[in-house]
Steps between C-alpha positions, in 0.01 A plus 500: 500500500391210284740214433395308192802270496428331835262219592291729719172685443350687319448285192345756265626857467325770299716802413535795262678416176880509537500530882874525573527273805307219331711534184820474709371191678405337171851567369657349814280191472604450138866556589472210748354274230131557573252560222267787420219380276308777325128493432307744283170592664326480160549124523343489847165666431309171517536193718588291193761758405655474846517121481648509149754772579617351830526152348712634215724744690558277804509176300223321687473124438263369234260372765433856629124506556440861389305607809580706810585202723730353237669840466572500875640147477727580205627820664593290802684247283717726284822318417857625522505546121236772536621648830872476443504310831511842666160648442250642263305821468206534267499860376165612361532817296226749419289366787269804477275315255457207743376716784139496378497136389245297693755226572774737626439451878487120456813510282694683773374251760603201285847647448531545877392140558752358252784719625420425864538129430814542285669718762444236768726208587209297642189358336141590588506243783819646649734225380841593352513511122770328297603839363600829655266797504518684168472876475188575301341844464270684266538869423230701324625824341254786444553805279235689695542370854202585720577333833148539641336360187735202499421430866125521434530251215701234681379542859323176588473289812752235391778758446691731730572818308760756607612825344805720488576821324579328171334159529206283590585149619290189550547178690266234627297601804628267776158504670348342188787276380669353807 
């Protein structure tokens, strides 16, 4: 079973639209004060669209550099105003249209990188942070969920991809990232 309201992997979950367990977990997170931020996949069809949408929805600072590395940094630095101090889930609806986008595998990897850092209580050098780990996840909802196709699209050497009956999940590959 996946637990999207804990600071443990996986960071990105890809599921059929309305998957009951995920919906229940989102409701529990919100009941505890966490936030579910919704993204429309139409706004994420280009890299610029991703930067614009994430900056707007997650209230990135004005100095956000509008590139993949800056996206990772801002996902790591989400403030309590955005997370509710409890956690945040980015819910991407109608993800079917993103599946064929050239940037989709990189997008999933970047989300994993940002969430991996946000869900940690230590910095990249192993030193304790001045904040607790913050629950951060990203859920992609598909109307036509084809598990094998999703795996083919996101399977890359920097990610560890797992599957279940109703999901595909991604986290950073520890052989490449640690």
